C-alpha positions as CSV (number, residue, x, y, z in Angstrom):
1,M,0.0,0.0,0.0
2,V,1.4,3.4,-1.0
3,N,1.8,5.8,1.8
4,R,0.9,9.2,0.2
5,K,1.9,11.3,3.2
6,K,5.5,9.9,3.2
7,I,5.7,10.5,-0.6
8,E,4.6,14.1,-0.2
9,E,7.2,14.7,2.5
10,A,9.9,13.0,0.3
11,V,8.9,15.1,-2.7
12,R,9.1,18.3,-0.7
13,L,12.6,17.3,0.5
14,L,13.6,16.5,-3.0
15,L,12.4,19.9,-4.3
16,E,14.4,21.6,-1.6
17,A,17.5,19.4,-2.3
18,I,17.6,20.5,-6.0
19,G,17.3,24.1,-5.0
20,E,13.6,24.7,-5.6
21,E,11.1,26.4,-3.4
22,P,8.3,23.9,-2.6
23,E,5.9,26.7,-1.7
24,R,6.1,28.6,-5.0
25,D,2.9,28.7,-7.1
26,G,3.9,26.1,-9.7
27,L,5.1,23.6,-7.1
28,K,2.7,24.0,-4.2
29,E,0.5,21.1,-5.1
30,T,3.3,19.0,-6.7
31,P,3.9,16.7,-3.7
32,E,0.2,15.8,-3.6
33,R,0.1,15.2,-7.4
34,V,3.3,13.0,-7.3
35,A,1.8,11.0,-4.4
36,R,-1.4,10.4,-6.3
37,M,0.6,9.4,-9.4
38,Y,2.7,6.9,-7.5
39,G,-0.5,5.4,-6.0
40,E,-1.7,4.9,-9.6
41,I,1.4,3.7,-11.4
42,L,2.6,1.5,-8.5
43,G,-0.8,0.1,-7.6
44,G,0.2,-3.4,-8.5
45,M,2.4,-3.8,-5.4
46,D,-0.4,-5.5,-3.5
47,A,-2.3,-6.9,-6.5
48,S,-2.4,-10.6,-7.4
49,A,-2.5,-11.8,-11.0
50,A,-4.3,-15.0,-9.9
51,Q,-7.5,-13.1,-9.4
52,H,-7.6,-12.2,-13.1
53,L,-6.7,-15.7,-14.2
54,E,-9.1,-17.7,-12.1
55,K,-12.2,-17.5,-14.4
56,T,-11.6,-19.9,-17.2
57,F,-13.7,-21.5,-20.0
58,Q,-13.6,-25.0,-21.3
59,A,-11.8,-25.4,-24.6
60,A,-11.7,-28.5,-26.7
61,D,-9.0,-27.1,-29.0
62,N,-5.5,-27.0,-27.5
63,E,-3.9,-24.9,-30.2
64,M,-1.7,-21.9,-29.4
65,V,-3.5,-18.8,-28.2
66,I,-1.6,-15.5,-28.7
67,E,-2.3,-12.0,-27.4
68,K,0.2,-9.6,-28.8
69,D,1.0,-5.9,-28.5
70,I,-0.2,-5.5,-24.9
71,T,1.1,-2.0,-24.0
72,F,2.6,-1.6,-20.6
73,Y,4.2,1.2,-18.5
74,S,6.4,0.4,-15.5
75,M,9.0,2.0,-13.3
76,C,12.7,0.8,-13.2
77,E,13.7,0.0,-9.6
78,H,17.2,1.2,-10.2
79,H,16.6,4.8,-11.2
80,L,12.8,5.2,-10.5
81,M,12.4,6.1,-14.2
82,P,9.8,4.7,-16.5
83,F,10.2,2.0,-19.0
84,Y,7.4,1.1,-21.4
85,G,6.7,-1.1,-24.4
86,K,4.7,-4.1,-25.5
87,V,4.3,-7.6,-24.2
88,H,3.4,-10.6,-26.4
89,I,2.0,-13.8,-24.7
90,A,1.2,-17.2,-26.1
91,Y,0.0,-20.3,-24.3
92,I,-1.2,-23.8,-25.2
93,P,-4.4,-24.5,-23.3
94,N,-4.8,-27.7,-21.4
95,G,-8.5,-27.9,-21.8
96,K,-9.2,-24.4,-20.5
97,V,-8.7,-20.8,-21.7
98,V,-9.0,-17.4,-20.0
99,G,-10.6,-14.3,-21.4
100,I,-8.1,-12.4,-23.4
101,S,-8.5,-9.2,-21.4
102,K,-7.2,-11.2,-18.4
103,L,-3.8,-11.6,-20.0
104,A,-3.6,-7.8,-20.4
105,R,-4.7,-7.4,-16.7
106,T,-1.9,-9.9,-15.7
107,V,0.6,-7.7,-17.5
108,E,-0.7,-4.6,-15.7
109,V,-0.4,-6.3,-12.3
110,F,3.3,-6.9,-12.7
111,A,4.1,-3.7,-14.6
112,A,2.5,-1.5,-11.8
113,R,5.4,-2.1,-9.5
114,L,9.0,-1.1,-9.1
115,Q,10.4,-3.6,-11.6
116,I,13.1,-4.8,-13.8
117,Q,12.0,-6.0,-17.2
118,E,13.6,-9.4,-16.9
119,R,11.7,-10.2,-13.7
120,M,8.4,-8.8,-15.0
121,T,8.6,-11.1,-18.0
122,A,9.3,-14.1,-15.9
123,Q,6.5,-13.2,-13.4
124,I,3.9,-13.0,-16.1
125,A,4.9,-16.4,-17.5
126,D,5.0,-18.0,-14.1
127,A,1.6,-16.6,-13.1
128,I,0.0,-18.0,-16.3
129,M,1.6,-21.4,-15.8
130,E,0.5,-21.5,-12.2
131,S,-3.1,-20.4,-12.7
132,L,-4.0,-22.0,-16.1
133,K,-1.7,-25.0,-16.0
134,P,-1.2,-24.9,-19.8
135,A,1.0,-27.2,-21.7
136,G,3.3,-24.2,-22.2
137,V,3.6,-20.4,-22.1
138,I,5.9,-17.9,-23.6
139,V,6.2,-14.2,-22.9
140,M,8.2,-11.6,-24.8
141,A,8.6,-8.0,-23.6
142,R,10.1,-5.2,-25.7
143,A,10.7,-1.9,-24.0
144,E,12.4,1.4,-24.1
145,H,14.0,2.5,-20.8
146,M,14.0,6.2,-20.0
147,C,17.2,5.6,-17.9
148,M,18.9,4.8,-21.2
149,T,17.2,7.6,-23.1
150,M,17.4,10.6,-20.8
151,R,20.5,9.9,-18.8
152,G,23.7,7.8,-18.9
153,V,24.4,6.7,-22.4
154,K,21.4,8.7,-23.9
155,K,20.4,6.3,-26.6
156,P,16.8,7.1,-27.5
157,G,15.0,4.4,-29.4
158,S,17.1,1.5,-28.1
159,Q,14.9,-1.4,-27.0
160,T,15.5,-4.2,-24.5
161,M,13.9,-7.5,-25.3
162,T,13.2,-10.3,-22.8
163,L,11.8,-13.7,-23.2
164,A,10.5,-16.2,-20.7
165,S,9.4,-19.7,-21.9
166,R,7.9,-22.5,-19.8
167,G,6.7,-26.0,-20.5
168,A,6.3,-26.9,-24.2
169,F,7.8,-23.6,-25.4
170,A,10.9,-24.2,-23.3
171,Q,11.3,-27.7,-24.7
172,D,10.3,-27.3,-28.4
173,E,12.5,-24.9,-30.3
174,G,10.1,-25.1,-33.3
175,L,7.2,-24.0,-31.2
176,K,9.2,-21.1,-29.9
177,N,10.2,-20.1,-33.4
178,R,6.6,-20.3,-34.6
179,F,5.6,-17.9,-31.8
180,L,8.4,-15.5,-32.7
181,Q,7.4,-15.5,-36.4
182,M,3.7,-14.9,-35.5
183,I,4.4,-11.8,-33.4
184,Q,6.6,-10.2,-36.1
C-alpha cells in the first residue's frame, strides 16, 4: 500500500535538495500530485495476478493462443524512471482458456510495481503457468527504458527484449520459433 503522506514529504525534501522552493505557485501542489501518481502507477504492489486468471472457460481445441502488442508502463527500480513497451503472450491451453483481457490485466499487475524487465517477463509467464496449468507459455517483452534515453548513455529508441518460456515452449524450439514468427 502506497503511503501518500510519506511520498509528499519526500517530494518536498527532493524539491528543496535540488534548489527549488516547494511553496512557490507552480510547485505548491506537486507533492500531492506526485503521491497520487505513485499510487496509480505503482498500484500493483499488493495486487495478485491470480484473481484475473481464475475465471476460465472449457476449450476442446488446444492450439496456441496468442495475445500480442499489450502496451505496458512500468518503473525501473534502479533509477525510478519509466520503461514502457509491448508484451506478447502465447500459451497452449490444457482444456481451458482465459478471457483475453485477463492476459492484459496480468501484465498490468506486474508492470505496476518497481520492476526490472527481466523479472516482470518471468513473473507474467509464471503466473499464467501456475493459474492456467497450460502445456506451455511464452512471454516476450520489448521496452524502451528512460534511464537509457534521458541519462547515462542517452540512446533514445534503443529497446530491450526479454523472453520467458515455460513448458512446451521451453522444450520445443520449433514451437518457440513459430511464436516469434507470428508476433513479427
